C-alpha positions in Angstrom: 90.2 90.1 128.7 88.9 86.9 127.0 86.5 86.9 124.0 83.9 85.4 126.1 83.7 88.0 128.7 83.8 90.8 126.1 80.9 89.7 124.6 79.0 89.2 127.9 79.5 93.2 128.2 78.0 93.7 124.7 81.5 94.5 123.1 82.4 93.6 119.5 85.5 91.5 118.9 87.9 91.2 116.0 90.7 88.6 115.1 93.1 90.1 112.8 95.7 88.0 111.2 98.8 89.3 108.6 101.6 87.2 107.0 99.3 84.2 106.7 99.5 81.7 103.8 97.0 79.8 102.4 97.9 76.6 104.4 97.9 78.9 107.5 94.5 79.9 106.9 92.3 76.8 108.3 94.1 76.6 111.5 93.9 80.6 111.8 90.1 80.4 111.1 89.6 77.5 113.5 91.2 79.6 116.2 88.9 82.8 115.3 86.0 80.2 115.9 87.4 78.8 119.2 87.4 82.4 120.4 84.0 83.0 119.1 84.8 86.5 117.8 82.4 88.6 115.7 84.6 89.8 112.9 87.7 87.8 111.4 90.2 89.7 108.8 93.1 87.8 107.5 96.0 89.0 104.8 99.0 87.0 103.4 100.9 90.4 103.5 103.9 90.3 105.4 106.5 92.6 106.5 107.9 94.5 109.6 105.0 96.2 111.1 107.1 97.8 114.0 109.2 99.5 111.4 105.7 101.0 110.2 105.5 98.9 107.1 102.0 98.1 106.0 101.1 94.5 106.8 97.4 94.6 106.6 96.7 95.9 102.9 93.6 97.8 102.2 90.5 97.7 104.5 88.2 94.4 103.5 85.0 95.4 101.5 82.8 94.9 104.6 84.7 97.8 106.8 82.7 100.9 105.6 79.3 99.4 106.9 80.9 97.7 109.8 82.2 101.4 110.8 78.7 102.7 110.5 77.4 99.5 112.6 80.1 99.8 115.3 79.4 103.8 115.5 75.6 103.0 116.4 74.9 102.3 120.0 74.3 98.5 121.2 70.6 98.7 121.7 68.8 97.1 124.9 65.8 95.2 125.7 63.3 96.7 127.1 59.7 95.9 128.6 56.5 96.8 130.1 54.2 95.2 132.7 50.4 95.7 132.5 49.1 96.4 134.6 52.0 97.2 137.1 50.0 96.4 140.1 48.3 93.2 140.7 46.4 91.3 143.5 47.9 88.2 144.4 46.6 85.5 142.3 45.9 88.0 139.5 47.2 87.9 136.0 48.8 90.5 133.7 50.8 90.8 130.6 54.5 92.0 129.8 55.0 93.3 126.5 59.3 92.7 125.3 61.0 94.5 122.7 64.2 93.0 121.5 66.7 95.2 119.6 68.4 93.9 116.6 71.3 92.7 118.7 69.2 90.4 120.8 66.8 89.3 118.2 65.5 86.7 118.0 65.6 83.2 119.4 62.7 80.9 120.9 64.5 80.0 124.1 65.4 83.3 125.4 64.0 84.0 128.7 62.0 86.7 131.0 62.8 86.2 134.6 61.3 87.3 137.6 63.3 88.8 140.8 62.4 90.1 144.1 63.0 94.0 143.7 67.1 94.5 144.3 67.9 90.4 144.4 69.8 88.5 142.3 68.0 85.3 142.9 65.7 84.4 139.8 62.4 83.2 141.3 60.8 81.8 137.9 61.2 82.3 134.1 59.3 81.9 130.9 60.6 81.8 127.2 59.3 84.3 124.6 58.6 81.4 122.4 59.1 83.6 119.3 62.1 83.7 117.0 60.8 86.2 114.6 59.2 89.3 116.0 61.2 91.8 118.0 58.1 92.6 120.2 56.2 89.7 121.8 53.6 89.8 124.3 53.7 87.4 127.2 51.4 86.4 130.2 52.5 86.5 133.5 50.9 83.7 134.8 53.7 81.3 134.6 55.9 84.1 136.5 53.7 85.0 139.3 51.3 81.8 140.0 53.3 81.1 143.3 54.4 84.8 144.4 53.4 86.5 147.3 52.7 90.1 148.3 56.0 92.3 147.1 57.3 94.1 144.9 59.4 92.4 141.7 61.4 93.2 138.8 61.8 91.3 135.5 65.4 90.6 133.6 65.9 89.4 130.4 68.3 87.0 128.7 69.5 85.4 125.2 72.0 83.3 123.7 72.5 85.8 121.1 74.7 87.8 123.4 75.9 85.0 125.3 73.4 84.9 127.9 73.9 88.3 129.4 71.2 89.2 131.8 70.0 92.6 131.1 68.2 94.8 133.5 64.7 95.9 132.0 64.3 99.2 134.2 60.6 99.7 133.5 59.3 96.2 134.1 58.3 96.5 137.6 55.3 94.8 139.5 53.7 94.9 142.7 51.5 92.2 144.2 49.3 93.2 146.6 46.5 91.5 149.0 44.4 94.3 148.4 41.8 95.6 145.8 43.1 97.8 142.6 41.4 99.8 140.5 41.8 102.4 137.1 39.6 104.9 135.9 39.4 105.9 132.6 39.5 108.5 131.6 40.7 110.3 134.7 40.0 113.7 133.5 36.3 114.6 132.3 34.3 117.8 132.0 31.1 118.0 134.4 28.5 115.9 133.2 30.4 113.4 131.4 31.2 109.8 132.4 34.1 107.4 133.0 34.6 103.6 133.4 36.6 102.3 136.5 37.9 98.7 136.3 38.0 97.0 139.6 40.2 93.8 140.5 39.6 92.0 143.5 42.2 89.3 144.9 41.0 86.1 146.7 40.7 88.0 150.2 38.0 90.4 148.9 36.5 87.9 146.1 33.8 87.9 145.2 30.4 88.9 146.1 27.9 91.3 143.9 26.7 93.3 146.9 29.9 94.8 147.8 30.3 98.6 146.8 32.5 101.3 145.3 32.3 104.5 146.7 33.3 108.1 145.3 34.6 110.6 147.8 36.2 114.0 147.7 40.3 113.6 147.5 40.9 113.6 151.4 37.7 113.5 152.8 35.8 110.3 154.6 32.3 111.3 153.5 31.1 109.3 150.9 29.1 110.9 148.3 27.7 108.0 146.7 28.2 104.4 146.0 27.4 101.4 143.2 27.4 97.7 143.7 29.4 95.7 141.4 26.5 93.0 140.7 29.4 90.7 139.9 31.0 87.7 141.0 34.1 87.9 138.8 37.7 88.8 140.3 37.9 91.3 137.5 34.5 93.8 136.7 34.5 97.3 134.8 31.7 99.5 136.1 30.1 102.7 134.7 30.6 105.5 136.7 27.8 107.8 135.2 25.2 107.3 138.0 28.0 108.4 140.6 29.2 111.4 138.6 25.8 112.7 137.6 25.3 115.3 140.5 28.9 116.1 141.1 30.6 119.5 140.6 34.1 120.2 139.3 36.8 118.7 141.8 39.1 116.0 142.4 37.8 112.8 143.7 38.8 109.3 144.7 37.4 106.0 145.3 37.1 103.2 148.1 35.8 99.7 148.0 34.1 97.6 150.6 32.9 94.0 150.8 31.3 91.6 153.5 33.6 88.8 152.3 36.4 90.5 154.9 33.8 92.2 157.4 33.1 95.4 155.5 36.6 97.0 155.6 36.8 100.0 153.6 39.6 99.9 151.3 41.1 102.9 149.3 41.6 102.4 145.6 44.5 104.9 145.4 45.7 105.7 143.0 42.5 105.6 141.3 41.4 109.0 141.0 39.0 111.4 138.8 39.3 115.1 138.0 36.0 116.7 137.1 36.8 119.8 135.0 34.7 122.9 134.4 
């Protein structure tokens, strides 16, 4: 197994040499550099190791600390996409956290892939050689992408450009409106806010509407206009909730831009508690 292959799998490698004289040391050290090993130890002690003789002497001073480091599991990079559902043409953020083993260089990268694919569609460097956690805009990754499910991966020269899966960094691009409700649980008489994101196919007029429904019902209980031509708008739900009783509710959206189709805003939902 080569040192390069071992390093690509996150394995630390050693180069240990015994019976090395002072004259041997430059060439021995050069070979260790050539193989790019993580740790190097050399001694001039000789002997017959096959007969059980000690050819290594005592462990070097760094050995105690090194054993502690190696006993710790190698960290893995992690990332979160905010929000994880975005309309085509929209924007978002990715928050990347790099553990010590992958931190930190300016020209590492986050790449975007179709779900389950090995073909990188686009990438951006972190542009940060100091902080373990960095927040990046998704604009450069998703500008030319269409509807679908995507995942992000990470790579850095710090561990030989190994490509790391980012298990929680998933993204769905949709050609449909998306909404979030905060808070999603409230007592009777309280209020909440709904943030609506409209993709180009539904954007943008001020006389569209957001309606509220009992969960699973097609009967609209009330509605409000967005009153905005911005793709992203946050609305107070106070007027919609004023007369509602305890229960579970959902929201729908409609606009004249696409002929007043009624679009579900699931999973945006609200529970009103007694």
